[in-house]
C-alpha positions as CSV (number, residue, x, y, z in Angstrom):
1,M,4.4,-26.8,3.3
2,S,1.3,-27.6,5.3
3,A,-2.0,-28.2,3.6
4,D,-3.8,-26.6,6.5
5,V,-2.7,-23.0,6.2
6,H,-5.9,-21.0,6.6
7,F,-5.9,-17.6,5.0
8,T,-8.2,-14.7,4.0
9,K,-7.9,-12.8,0.7
10,M,-8.7,-9.1,1.0
11,S,-8.6,-6.1,-1.2
12,G,-8.1,-2.5,-0.2
13,A,-9.2,-0.2,-3.1
14,G,-7.6,-2.7,-5.5
15,N,-4.5,-3.7,-3.5
16,D,-4.9,-7.4,-2.8
17,F,-3.5,-9.3,0.2
18,V,-3.2,-12.7,1.8
19,V,-4.1,-12.2,5.4
20,L,-3.0,-14.6,8.2
21,D,-3.5,-14.6,11.9
22,A,-0.4,-14.9,14.0
23,R,-1.0,-18.5,14.9
24,A,-1.1,-19.6,11.3
25,W,2.0,-17.5,10.5
26,E,4.0,-18.9,13.4
27,A,3.0,-22.5,12.4
28,L,4.6,-22.1,8.9
29,P,7.6,-24.3,8.6
30,G,10.9,-23.3,7.0
31,D,11.8,-20.0,5.4
32,R,8.8,-17.6,5.8
33,A,10.2,-15.0,3.4
34,A,10.4,-17.7,0.8
35,W,6.8,-18.7,1.6
36,V,5.7,-15.1,1.1
37,R,7.4,-15.0,-2.3
38,A,5.7,-18.2,-3.3
39,V,2.2,-17.5,-2.2
40,C,2.2,-14.0,-3.8
41,R,3.1,-15.4,-7.3
42,R,0.2,-14.7,-9.6
43,G,-0.8,-17.6,-11.9
44,L,1.1,-20.2,-9.8
45,S,-0.3,-19.6,-6.3
46,V,-2.9,-17.3,-4.6
47,G,-1.3,-14.2,-6.0
48,A,-1.2,-10.9,-4.0
49,D,0.5,-7.6,-3.5
50,G,1.7,-8.8,-0.2
51,V,1.0,-10.8,3.0
52,L,-0.4,-9.4,6.2
53,V,0.0,-11.0,9.6
54,V,-2.5,-9.8,12.2
55,S,-2.6,-10.4,16.0
56,A,-4.4,-8.9,19.0
57,R,-2.1,-7.2,21.5
58,G,-4.5,-6.1,24.2
59,P,-7.7,-4.2,24.4
60,G,-8.1,-2.2,21.2
61,R,-4.6,-2.8,20.0
62,V,-3.6,-4.9,17.0
63,R,-0.2,-5.8,15.7
64,V,0.1,-5.6,11.8
65,V,3.1,-6.9,10.0
66,F,3.2,-6.5,6.2
67,F,5.5,-8.3,3.8
68,N,6.0,-7.3,0.2
69,P,5.9,-10.0,-2.5
70,D,9.7,-10.1,-2.4
71,G,9.6,-11.2,1.2
72,G,10.8,-7.9,2.7
73,E,9.0,-6.2,5.6
74,A,7.5,-2.7,4.9
75,F,4.6,-0.5,5.7
76,C,1.4,-0.6,3.6
77,G,-1.5,1.9,3.9
78,N,-4.1,-0.1,2.1
79,G,-2.9,-3.3,3.8
80,S,-3.2,-1.7,7.2
81,R,-6.8,-0.7,6.4
82,C,-7.5,-4.3,5.5
83,A,-5.9,-5.5,8.7
84,A,-8.1,-3.2,10.7
85,R,-11.3,-4.6,9.1
86,Y,-10.0,-8.2,9.5
87,A,-9.4,-7.6,13.2
88,A,-12.8,-5.9,13.7
89,M,-14.7,-8.6,11.9
90,R,-13.1,-11.3,14.0
91,D,-13.7,-9.5,17.3
92,A,-10.0,-9.0,17.9
93,A,-10.6,-5.3,18.3
94,P,-13.5,-2.8,18.4
95,G,-14.3,-0.6,15.4
96,A,-11.9,2.1,16.6
97,M,-8.5,0.6,17.3
98,T,-4.8,1.3,17.4
99,L,-2.6,-0.6,14.9
100,L,1.0,-1.3,15.8
101,T,2.9,-1.0,12.6
102,S,6.4,-0.5,11.3
103,V,5.9,3.3,11.3
104,G,4.5,3.3,14.8
105,E,1.0,3.5,16.2
106,V,-1.7,4.2,13.7
107,Q,-5.3,4.9,14.6
108,A,-8.0,3.1,12.6
109,V,-11.8,3.3,12.4
110,V,-13.8,0.6,10.8
111,D,-17.3,1.6,9.5
112,G,-18.6,-1.3,7.6
113,P,-16.5,-1.8,4.5
114,V,-15.0,1.7,4.8
115,V,-11.8,2.0,6.9
116,S,-10.1,5.2,7.9
117,L,-6.4,5.5,9.0
118,T,-4.8,8.4,10.7
119,L,-1.2,8.3,9.6
120,P,1.9,10.3,10.5
121,P,2.2,13.4,8.3
122,P,4.1,12.9,5.0
123,T,7.4,14.7,4.5
124,D,8.4,16.7,1.5
125,L,11.9,16.0,0.3
126,G,11.6,18.7,-2.4
127,E,11.3,18.9,-6.1
128,I,13.1,16.3,-8.1
129,V,14.2,15.8,-11.7
130,L,14.6,12.2,-13.0
131,E,15.9,11.3,-16.4
132,N,15.9,8.0,-18.3
133,D,16.0,6.9,-21.9
134,A,12.3,7.7,-22.3
135,A,12.0,11.2,-21.0
136,T,12.8,13.8,-18.3
137,F,10.3,13.7,-15.4
138,R,9.8,16.6,-12.9
139,G,7.9,16.1,-9.7
140,R,8.3,15.7,-5.9
141,W,10.0,13.3,-3.7
142,V,7.9,12.5,-0.7
143,V,8.1,10.1,2.3
144,A,4.6,8.8,3.3
145,G,5.6,5.9,5.5
146,V,7.8,4.7,2.6
147,P,9.5,6.9,-0.1
148,H,7.6,7.9,-3.2
149,V,8.2,10.1,-6.3
150,V,5.2,11.9,-7.7
151,L,5.5,12.7,-11.3
152,P,2.8,14.6,-13.3
153,V,2.3,13.3,-16.9
154,V,-0.2,14.0,-19.7
155,G,-2.3,11.0,-21.0
156,L,-1.9,8.9,-17.8
157,S,-4.3,6.1,-18.8
158,A,-2.3,5.2,-21.9
159,Y,1.1,5.9,-20.4
160,A,3.6,3.0,-20.8
161,L,4.4,2.8,-17.0
162,E,5.9,-0.7,-17.5
163,R,8.6,0.9,-19.7
164,V,9.6,3.7,-17.3
165,G,8.7,2.3,-13.9
166,P,11.6,-0.1,-13.4
167,S,14.3,2.4,-14.2
168,L,12.7,5.3,-12.3
169,R,12.1,3.1,-9.2
170,R,15.9,2.4,-9.0
171,H,17.1,5.8,-10.2
172,G,20.5,6.6,-8.7
173,T,19.2,10.0,-7.4
174,L,16.9,8.1,-5.0
175,G,19.6,6.2,-3.2
176,P,20.2,2.4,-2.9
177,S,16.7,1.6,-1.8
178,G,15.0,3.6,-4.5
179,A,11.3,4.6,-4.2
180,N,7.8,3.9,-5.4
181,V,6.9,5.7,-8.6
182,N,3.6,7.5,-9.0
183,L,2.5,9.0,-12.3
184,V,-0.3,11.4,-11.8
185,E,-2.8,13.5,-13.7
186,T,-5.4,15.9,-12.3
187,D,-8.8,16.1,-13.9
188,A,-11.1,19.1,-14.3
189,S,-12.9,18.4,-11.0
190,G,-9.6,18.3,-9.1
191,R,-9.4,14.5,-8.6
192,V,-5.9,13.2,-8.8
193,H,-5.6,10.1,-10.9
194,V,-2.5,7.9,-10.1
195,R,-0.7,4.9,-11.4
196,T,1.9,3.4,-9.1
197,W,4.9,1.2,-9.8
198,E,5.7,-0.4,-6.4
199,R,9.1,-1.4,-5.1
200,G,9.0,-4.9,-3.5
201,V,6.2,-5.8,-5.9
202,E,8.3,-4.6,-8.9
203,N,5.2,-4.1,-10.9
204,E,2.2,-1.8,-11.3
205,T,-0.4,-2.3,-8.6
206,L,-4.1,-1.4,-9.0
207,S,-3.8,0.9,-5.9
208,C,-1.3,2.0,-3.3
209,G,-2.4,3.7,-0.1
210,T,0.9,5.4,0.7
211,G,1.1,6.4,-2.9
212,A,-2.3,8.0,-2.7
213,V,-1.1,10.0,0.3
214,A,2.0,11.1,-1.5
215,A,0.0,12.1,-4.6
216,A,-2.4,14.1,-2.5
217,F,0.4,15.8,-0.6
218,A,2.1,16.8,-3.9
219,A,-1.3,18.2,-5.1
220,R,-1.7,20.0,-1.8
221,L,1.7,21.6,-2.1
222,A,0.6,22.8,-5.5
223,G,-2.5,24.5,-4.2
224,A,-5.1,21.7,-3.7
225,P,-7.5,21.8,-0.7
226,E,-7.0,19.8,2.5
227,T,-9.2,17.0,1.1
228,V,-8.1,15.3,-2.1
229,V,-9.9,12.5,-3.9
230,V,-7.4,10.1,-5.4
231,V,-8.4,7.7,-8.2
232,P,-6.0,4.7,-8.5
233,R,-5.9,2.3,-11.5
234,S,-8.6,0.1,-9.9
235,G,-11.1,3.0,-10.0
236,S,-11.9,2.5,-6.3
237,T,-11.4,6.0,-5.0
238,L,-9.5,6.9,-1.9
239,T,-10.0,10.1,0.1
240,V,-6.9,11.7,1.6
241,M,-7.2,14.5,4.2
242,L,-4.2,16.6,5.1
243,P,-5.3,19.1,7.7
244,G,-3.3,22.1,8.8
245,D,-0.4,23.8,7.0
246,R,-0.1,22.6,3.4
247,A,3.7,22.0,3.8
248,R,3.5,20.5,7.3
249,P,0.1,18.9,7.7
250,E,-0.9,17.6,11.2
251,C,-1.5,14.1,9.9
252,A,-2.7,12.2,6.9
253,R,-6.1,10.5,6.9
254,L,-6.5,7.7,4.4
255,I,-10.1,6.6,3.8
256,G,-11.4,3.9,1.4
257,D,-12.9,0.5,1.0
258,A,-11.4,-2.7,2.5
259,R,-13.3,-5.8,1.4
260,F,-13.2,-9.5,2.0
261,V,-12.8,-11.6,-1.2
262,F,-12.6,-15.2,0.0
263,E,-11.2,-17.6,2.6
264,G,-9.4,-20.8,2.0
265,S,-6.8,-23.4,3.0
266,L,-3.5,-23.5,1.1
267,D,-2.6,-26.7,-0.7
268,P,1.1,-27.7,-0.6
269,E,1.2,-27.3,-4.4
270,A,0.7,-23.6,-4.0
271,T,4.2,-23.2,-2.7
272,V,6.0,-25.8,-4.9
273,G,9.3,-24.3,-6.0
274,T,9.5,-21.9,-3.1
275,A,12.7,-19.8,-3.4
């Protein structure tokens, strides 16, 4: 692998990403999915919850391609927020822009370190009951760009998500692709605390943008107001707005921080053993 792969490390409310412009991505030799898997490995490489490829596509329009750590392409809410700030800071787009994503056109507004997305409305697939060796979980099955299950629990902060996440994520009820698993608990002020086990990452992440939307939608269906504050494991809060009918909102607005962490050039040793 080239020693001159320039990248930016960003974090969106605790989701961390390796960000490349399209020229750096296109210059990568060999199997790019394998490169993604290698560079996302924590402890052996940069480490990330995914890779973002960002390119300008005309006035105010930015193409965003997101890859999970397993090399598969998907949609990522927090990643899209980071991509918007990356584009704005590099003058690839104004502060208000249109992102071209795997779920279609997404409007983004960058206001300093705070980025707001207007996403397609989530879809409620109904109540769901999932059983595994640990317990029986009752919650909702939601599509918010990608599929999620939202499962209320008691004692969220101490819950052994690593024990139940893998089996629930691949539960047969959810079909062959499975879903992201969000354990939630609402505090006395109405804030929804969430911990997410993400497919494609196959681990708990410190935050998940689409998971925040799914958790807020489930709360809205249970009687919460249009605006829901979601607290991910990172503690960096996300605000989700679901205007309109509680069961069929007009859209989902996802608002939170998107920060630059560092920039660097990747050494060949960072992708040794790529597979």
